[in-house]
C-alpha positions in Angstrom: -0.3 0.0 -0.1 1.6 3.4 -1.0 2.6 5.4 1.9 0.7 8.7 3.0 1.9 12.0 1.4 1.5 15.2 -0.1 1.7 15.2 -3.7 -0.1 17.0 -6.7 -3.1 15.7 -7.6 -3.3 14.2 -11.3 -6.4 16.1 -12.2 -6.4 19.5 -10.3 -4.5 22.4 -10.7 -0.9 22.1 -10.3 -1.3 24.6 -7.3 -3.2 22.0 -5.4 -2.2 19.6 -3.3 -3.1 16.2 -1.9 -2.7 15.0 1.5 -3.6 11.4 2.1 -3.0 9.6 5.2 -4.6 6.2 6.9 -6.6 6.2 10.1 -5.4 5.2 13.4 -8.4 6.9 15.5 -11.9 4.8 16.0 -15.4 5.8 15.4 -14.8 9.5 14.8 -16.8 11.5 12.4 -14.7 12.2 8.7 -14.8 16.1 9.1 -13.3 15.5 12.6 -10.5 13.7 11.8 -9.5 15.7 9.0 -9.4 18.9 11.1 -7.0 17.3 13.5 -4.6 15.6 10.7 -4.8 18.6 8.1 -2.6 21.0 9.7 -4.2 24.4 10.5 -7.3 22.8 8.4 -10.4 24.4 10.2 -13.8 21.9 10.7 -15.6 24.4 8.5 -12.9 24.1 5.7 -12.8 20.4 6.1 -16.4 20.2 5.8 -17.1 22.1 2.9 -14.1 19.9 1.2 -15.9 16.8 1.8 -19.4 18.6 0.7 -17.3 19.1 -2.7 -16.0 16.1 -3.1 -12.1 16.8 -2.5 -12.0 14.1 0.5 -12.5 10.6 -0.1 -12.4 7.3 2.1 -11.0 4.5 0.2 -11.8 5.7 -2.5 -15.6 6.6 -1.8 -17.0 10.3 -1.4 -18.2 10.0 2.0 -20.7 12.8 4.1 -18.9 14.8 6.9 -20.9 12.5 9.8 -19.3 9.6 8.6 -17.3 7.5 11.1 -14.0 6.3 10.3 -12.6 3.1 11.2 -8.7 2.1 11.6 -6.9 1.4 8.4 -9.4 3.0 6.0 -7.5 5.9 3.8 -8.4 9.1 3.5 -7.4 11.3 0.7 -8.1 15.0 0.8 -7.7 17.4 -2.0 -6.2 21.0 -0.9 -7.2 23.5 -3.3 -5.0 27.0 -3.7 -4.7 29.1 -0.6 -5.1 25.6 1.9 -2.3 25.4 3.7 0.6 23.0 2.8 2.2 20.5 5.4 5.5 21.7 6.7 7.5 20.1 9.0 11.1 20.9 9.9 13.8 19.2 11.5 14.8 20.8 15.4 17.8 19.9 17.3 15.9 19.2 20.4 17.4 16.4 22.8 16.3 13.2 23.0 16.3 10.9 25.5 16.8 7.6 24.0 16.5 4.4 25.8 17.3 1.7 22.8 17.8 2.6 19.2 19.0 0.0 16.2 18.5 -0.1 12.7 14.7 -0.9 13.1 13.6 1.3 15.8 13.9 3.5 18.9 12.2 4.1 22.2 12.6 7.2 23.8 11.5 8.5 27.5 9.2 11.3 26.4 9.3 14.1 28.9 6.1 15.8 30.4 5.3 18.8 28.3 6.1 17.5 25.0 3.6 17.2 22.5 4.4 13.6 20.2 3.1 15.2 16.7 2.2 18.7 15.2 -1.2 19.6 15.8 -3.6 22.6 15.7 -1.7 24.9 18.3 1.4 23.1 18.8 3.4 23.3 14.9 6.7 22.8 16.1 8.9 21.9 19.6 7.2 18.1 19.6 9.0 14.3 19.5 8.4 14.5 15.5 10.1 17.8 15.1 13.1 15.8 17.3 13.2 13.3 15.3 13.5 14.3 12.1 16.9 16.1 13.4 17.9 12.9 15.1 17.1 10.5 11.9 16.1 12.5 8.7 15.0 9.4 6.7 12.1 8.8 9.4 10.2 11.8 7.2 8.9 8.8 4.5 7.9 6.7 7.2 4.3 6.9 7.7 2.1 9.7 7.6 3.7 13.2 6.5 2.5 14.8 10.1 3.7 12.0 12.3 6.6 10.3 10.6 7.5 6.9 12.4 5.0 7.5 15.1 3.5 4.2 16.7 1.5 5.1 19.2 1.1 8.4 21.5 1.3 9.9 25.1 -0.6 13.0 26.3 1.5 15.8 26.8 1.9 16.0 30.1 2.4 12.0 30.4 5.9 10.9 30.4 7.6 7.9 29.6 8.2 4.9 27.2 7.4 5.3 23.4 8.4 3.2 20.5 9.1 4.7 17.2 9.5 2.9 14.1 12.6 3.4 12.0 11.3 1.8 8.4 7.6 1.5 7.0 7.8 -2.6 7.4 8.8 -1.7 11.3 6.4 0.7 11.5 3.1 -1.6 9.9 4.3 -4.8 12.4 4.3 -2.4 15.8 0.9 -1.0 14.4 -0.3 -4.3 14.3 1.0 -5.7 17.5 -0.8 -2.6 18.7 -4.2 -3.3 17.2 -4.5 -7.0 18.1 -3.4 -5.9 21.9 -0.3 -8.0 22.0 1.8 -4.6 23.9 2.1 -4.6 27.4 2.3 -1.1 28.7 2.7 -0.5 32.3 1.9 3.4 33.7 2.8 4.3 36.8 -0.5 6.8 38.7 -0.2 9.2 41.9 -3.9 9.4 42.5 -6.0 11.6 44.8 -7.4 9.1 48.1 -6.8 6.1 49.4 -8.0 3.2 46.8 -9.8 0.3 48.0 -9.8 -2.8 46.9 -5.7 -3.1 46.4 -6.1 -4.7 43.1 -8.5 -4.7 40.4 -10.1 -4.2 36.9 -12.0 -1.2 35.8 -14.6 -2.2 32.4 -16.6 0.8 31.9 -16.7 2.2 28.1 -15.7 5.4 26.9 -16.6 7.8 24.2 -16.7 12.0 23.8 -18.3 13.6 26.3 -21.8 15.0 25.6 -21.0 18.3 27.5 -17.4 18.9 25.8 -16.2 17.2 22.9 -12.2 18.3 23.8 -12.9 15.6 26.6 -13.6 11.7 27.2 -16.0 10.4 29.4 -17.7 6.8 30.9 -20.7 6.6 28.2 -23.1 3.7 28.0 -23.0 3.5 24.5 -18.9 4.4 24.6 -16.1 2.0 23.2 -15.2 -1.2 25.5 -12.2 -0.1 27.8 -10.6 -2.3 30.0 -7.6 -1.1 32.8 -6.3 -3.5 35.5 -4.5 -1.5 38.5 -2.6 -2.4 41.5 -1.7 -0.7 44.2 1.9 -0.2 45.0 1.7 2.1 48.0 -0.8 4.2 49.7 0.0 7.3 51.4 -2.3 9.3 53.8 -4.1 11.0 51.4 -3.0 9.4 47.9 -2.7 6.2 46.8 0.6 5.2 44.2 -1.0 2.6 41.6 0.8 0.7 38.8 -1.9 1.0 35.9 -2.3 -1.8 32.9 -4.5 -0.4 30.1 -5.7 -3.9 28.1 -7.3 -1.4 25.5 -6.1 2.1 23.9 -9.1 4.8 24.3 -7.9 8.0 24.2 -7.3 9.4 28.0 -8.0 5.9 29.0 -6.0 5.7 32.6 -7.1 9.3 33.3 -11.0 8.8 33.0 -11.2 5.7 34.5 -9.3 6.7 37.5 -11.6 9.4 37.9 -14.6 7.7 37.4 -13.3 5.4 40.7 -13.0 8.6 42.4 -9.1 8.2 42.4 -8.4 10.8 39.8 -4.6 11.6 38.9 -2.8 14.2 40.7 -2.3 17.3 39.1 -4.9 16.2 36.3 -7.0 19.5 35.0 -9.0 18.0 33.2 -10.5 14.9 35.0 -9.6 15.8 38.4 -8.4 19.0 40.1 -4.8 20.4 40.4 -3.5 20.8 44.1 -1.4 23.5 45.3 2.1 22.5 46.8 1.7 19.2 44.6 1.8 19.4 40.8 0.8 22.1 38.7 2.7 21.9 35.4 1.9 18.3 34.5 0.1 15.2 35.8 1.4 12.2 37.7 1.0 9.8 34.9 4.2 8.2 33.8 4.4 5.2 31.1 7.3 3.3 33.0 7.5 -0.1 31.1 6.9 -1.1 27.9 6.9 -4.9 26.2 6.7 -5.9 23.0 8.1 -8.3 20.0 10.9 -6.7 17.9 9.8 -6.9 14.5 12.9 -7.9 13.1 14.3 -10.8 14.9 10.6 -11.9 16.8 12.5 -11.1 19.9 10.6 -9.9 23.1 11.8 -6.8 24.3 11.0 -4.7 27.7 11.9 -1.1 27.9 11.9 1.0 31.4 11.6 4.5 31.4 12.5 5.9 35.2 10.3 7.9 37.0 11.5 11.6 36.5 12.8 13.5 39.2 9.7 15.8 39.8 7.5 13.1 40.6 9.8 11.0 42.3 10.7 13.9 44.9 6.7 14.2 45.2 6.8 10.9 46.4 9.4 11.4 48.7 7.5 14.4 50.2 4.4 12.1 51.2 3.7 10.0 54.5 3.3 6.2 53.8 1.2 4.0 55.4 0.9 0.2 56.1 -1.9 -1.8 54.6 -2.9 -5.4 54.3 -3.3 -6.5 50.8 -6.9 -7.5 49.6 -8.4 -9.7 47.2 -8.9 -8.5 43.5 -12.3 -7.8 41.9 -13.7 -6.2 38.4 -15.6 -3.2 38.9 -17.8 -1.9 36.6 -20.4 0.8 35.8 -24.0 0.2 37.3 -25.3 1.0 34.0 -23.3 -1.4 32.1 -24.8 -4.3 34.7 -28.4 -3.1 34.2 
């Protein structure tokens, strides 16, 4: 399959261009997806292009409200005057945990956006990758070359990047088939009981705020397993394993439990004296099969200094471990 790219369309003016990408998002409106994927293109502009037949999904013209699925190919013809994609390499230091000819694993710092998006045209991980390894520009979609998965801006930790097209496809397949094991450390408000549990609560767009996710009855299936690592007087350090990969999944599930992540302004509340610039969510471990040699590999990203220092300021308590149980929403059980 041809890789996503920016080209001149065969039947359009030479001043026009074509923006192509493969869908990663699940069950999202076409107009919203192209708004997010085509830099500086507004939703209104995107809707107009769709209505004019300038946007196709797997070669078919669709409506703005059409819900795309992962793997579908979207082609957008940008007429003269529409923005073109420009990504520039930037010499931004990278904390590289591992690198070979096929991939690299980085320890992404909090505050860094993974790829350019509206409001974040540069200073991203992608800009740093283009400077570190220029050939990555041809690996995958032009707006996110090499990117296999993402971490929120305020979330730090281990993230794998592909250096070739075949490795990108193989790693994306592992994520899609839920063969990748991800472990996060999260400090949450309150003392969590039971000490182990599984949250199975569907997640979808918040009907009152489309920029947020929320537990909704008709949302996508989402499953998270957690284990208490240490309890403090007013907080709990958790190890969390997301089985699915919904947007903001851990933050939404922990907030639904009544224990939002410390410092999370979207799904909890920032607390003076604890964290103000980020939330306490860190991707500590990442395990997957290396596509080139089929070896199972595990990588660990050490806890950032500011998070480690915060734990040192909290007063721990001892507790007796209890059995695990599954946690579901009442609506789901009814």
